[in-house]
Short mmCIF file of the C-alpha atoms (twelve columns), coordinates in Angstrom:
data_MODEL
# 
_entry.id   MODEL 
# 
loop_
_atom_site.group_PDB 
_atom_site.id 
_atom_site.type_symbol 
_atom_site.label_atom_id 
_atom_site.label_alt_id 
_atom_site.label_comp_id 
_atom_site.label_asym_id 
_atom_site.label_seq_id 
_atom_site.Cartn_x 
_atom_site.Cartn_y 
_atom_site.Cartn_z 
_atom_site.pdbx_PDB_model_num 
ATOM 1   C CA . UNK A 1   44.080 101.982 85.413  1 
ATOM 2   C CA . UNK A 2   42.381 98.611  85.256  1 
ATOM 3   C CA . UNK A 3   40.306 98.465  88.457  1 
ATOM 4   C CA . UNK A 4   39.433 100.122 91.755  1 
ATOM 5   C CA . UNK A 5   38.560 98.641  95.136  1 
ATOM 6   C CA . UNK A 6   35.669 99.677  97.350  1 
ATOM 7   C CA . UNK A 7   37.000 101.557 100.355 1 
ATOM 8   C CA . UNK A 8   36.873 100.536 104.012 1 
ATOM 9   C CA . UNK A 9   36.420 102.575 107.173 1 
ATOM 10  C CA . UNK A 10  36.225 106.288 106.366 1 
ATOM 11  C CA . UNK A 11  36.290 105.444 102.641 1 
ATOM 12  C CA . UNK A 12  33.295 103.080 102.751 1 
ATOM 13  C CA . UNK A 13  31.038 103.708 99.747  1 
ATOM 14  C CA . UNK A 14  33.810 105.161 97.579  1 
ATOM 15  C CA . UNK A 15  36.075 103.501 95.053  1 
ATOM 16  C CA . UNK A 16  39.462 104.043 96.595  1 
ATOM 17  C CA . UNK A 17  42.473 101.825 95.846  1 
ATOM 18  C CA . UNK A 18  43.321 102.165 92.162  1 
ATOM 19  C CA . UNK A 19  44.828 99.174  90.364  1 
ATOM 20  C CA . UNK A 20  47.500 100.391 87.961  1 
ATOM 21  C CA . UNK A 21  48.241 98.287  84.924  1 
ATOM 22  C CA . UNK A 22  49.852 98.114  81.531  1 
ATOM 23  C CA . UNK A 23  49.253 96.077  78.422  1 
ATOM 24  C CA . UNK A 24  51.394 92.946  78.011  1 
ATOM 25  C CA . UNK A 25  52.830 93.316  74.495  1 
ATOM 26  C CA . UNK A 26  53.002 89.535  74.047  1 
ATOM 27  C CA . UNK A 27  49.366 88.806  74.854  1 
ATOM 28  C CA . UNK A 28  47.605 92.166  74.541  1 
ATOM 29  C CA . UNK A 29  46.045 91.601  77.964  1 
ATOM 30  C CA . UNK A 30  46.355 94.095  80.799  1 
ATOM 31  C CA . UNK A 31  48.433 93.113  83.832  1 
ATOM 32  C CA . UNK A 32  48.399 94.772  87.243  1 
ATOM 33  C CA . UNK A 33  51.596 96.629  88.147  1 
ATOM 34  C CA . UNK A 34  50.577 97.933  91.572  1 
ATOM 35  C CA . UNK A 35  48.043 99.954  93.549  1 
ATOM 36  C CA . UNK A 36  47.788 103.506 94.775  1 
ATOM 37  C CA . UNK A 37  45.369 105.102 97.201  1 
ATOM 38  C CA . UNK A 38  47.086 108.088 98.799  1 
ATOM 39  C CA . UNK A 39  46.610 111.774 98.137  1 
ATOM 40  C CA . UNK A 40  42.891 111.763 97.330  1 
ATOM 41  C CA . UNK A 41  40.495 114.236 98.908  1 
ATOM 42  C CA . UNK A 42  36.886 113.359 99.767  1 
ATOM 43  C CA . UNK A 43  35.743 115.339 96.720  1 
ATOM 44  C CA . UNK A 44  38.125 113.411 94.478  1 
ATOM 45  C CA . UNK A 45  36.986 110.065 95.907  1 
ATOM 46  C CA . UNK A 46  33.337 110.980 95.289  1 
ATOM 47  C CA . UNK A 47  34.067 112.159 91.748  1 
ATOM 48  C CA . UNK A 48  36.196 109.153 90.801  1 
ATOM 49  C CA . UNK A 49  33.578 106.757 92.218  1 
ATOM 50  C CA . UNK A 50  30.954 108.292 89.926  1 
ATOM 51  C CA . UNK A 51  33.246 108.283 86.895  1 
ATOM 52  C CA . UNK A 52  34.676 104.796 87.402  1 
ATOM 53  C CA . UNK A 53  31.223 103.286 87.835  1 
ATOM 54  C CA . UNK A 54  30.385 104.642 84.363  1 
ATOM 55  C CA . UNK A 55  33.424 102.790 82.975  1 
ATOM 56  C CA . UNK A 56  32.739 99.518  84.818  1 
ATOM 57  C CA . UNK A 57  32.946 96.373  82.702  1 
ATOM 58  C CA . UNK A 58  32.867 93.820  85.538  1 
ATOM 59  C CA . UNK A 59  33.035 93.656  89.280  1 
ATOM 60  C CA . UNK A 60  32.453 91.809  92.485  1 
ATOM 61  C CA . UNK A 61  31.890 92.675  96.130  1 
ATOM 62  C CA . UNK A 62  35.372 94.163  96.511  1 
ATOM 63  C CA . UNK A 63  36.542 95.399  93.106  1 
ATOM 64  C CA . UNK A 64  35.215 97.246  90.063  1 
ATOM 65  C CA . UNK A 65  37.052 96.486  86.808  1 
ATOM 66  C CA . UNK A 66  37.053 99.345  84.318  1 
ATOM 67  C CA . UNK A 67  37.411 99.784  80.571  1 
ATOM 68  C CA . UNK A 68  40.897 100.443 79.274  1 
ATOM 69  C CA . UNK A 69  40.089 104.102 78.621  1 
ATOM 70  C CA . UNK A 70  40.445 104.945 82.332  1 
ATOM 71  C CA . UNK A 71  43.728 106.767 82.859  1 
ATOM 72  C CA . UNK A 72  45.280 107.787 86.173  1 
ATOM 73  C CA . UNK A 73  47.850 110.554 86.353  1 
ATOM 74  C CA . UNK A 74  50.307 109.523 89.038  1 
ATOM 75  C CA . UNK A 75  52.691 111.749 90.944  1 
ATOM 76  C CA . UNK A 76  55.344 111.036 93.500  1 
ATOM 77  C CA . UNK A 77  59.007 111.506 94.335  1 
ATOM 78  C CA . UNK A 78  61.542 110.882 91.596  1 
ATOM 79  C CA . UNK A 79  64.480 108.532 91.719  1 
ATOM 80  C CA . UNK A 80  67.995 109.979 91.276  1 
ATOM 81  C CA . UNK A 81  67.718 109.222 87.542  1 
ATOM 82  C CA . UNK A 82  64.447 111.209 87.457  1 
ATOM 83  C CA . UNK A 83  62.473 108.173 86.341  1 
ATOM 84  C CA . UNK A 84  59.123 107.163 87.763  1 
ATOM 85  C CA . UNK A 85  59.126 105.359 91.064  1 
ATOM 86  C CA . UNK A 86  57.599 102.166 92.354  1 
ATOM 87  C CA . UNK A 87  53.837 101.987 92.964  1 
ATOM 88  C CA . UNK A 88  53.873 101.850 96.797  1 
ATOM 89  C CA . UNK A 89  55.197 105.422 96.919  1 
ATOM 90  C CA . UNK A 90  52.909 107.017 94.345  1 
ATOM 91  C CA . UNK A 91  49.718 108.965 94.873  1 
ATOM 92  C CA . UNK A 92  46.901 109.528 92.432  1 
ATOM 93  C CA . UNK A 93  46.662 113.098 91.228  1 
ATOM 94  C CA . UNK A 94  43.415 112.660 89.272  1 
ATOM 95  C CA . UNK A 95  41.587 110.383 86.902  1 
ATOM 96  C CA . UNK A 96  40.322 111.211 83.444  1 
ATOM 97  C CA . UNK A 97  38.764 109.508 80.451  1 
ATOM 98  C CA . UNK A 98  41.058 109.042 77.497  1 
ATOM 99  C CA . UNK A 99  40.974 107.244 74.198  1 
ATOM 100 C CA . UNK A 100 40.993 103.437 74.573  1 
ATOM 101 C CA . UNK A 101 44.467 101.927 74.603  1 
ATOM 102 C CA . UNK A 102 45.450 100.019 71.493  1 
ATOM 103 C CA . UNK A 103 47.735 96.995  71.432  1 
# 
């Protein structure tokens, strides 16, 4: 996970939409692959807001960018080949701190 957006409406005050990313092997920089925001309870939103703010490295009015040691476990339906599916259909199961990613 590379960032999270501040929520709107019922989610105001919580970091909600998670930006999912991966490291570009050519440049070493992280690139955004998609977003997920479904499947989170109020307790999870409150917890992840606290935790992601601790990992913040930059931000603006709408988005908090986090250190590369923020990892989201994603769940969702599987394709017929049992591979992972596209980001619009995923939901965040939980977020945890992990060792920083290395290039």
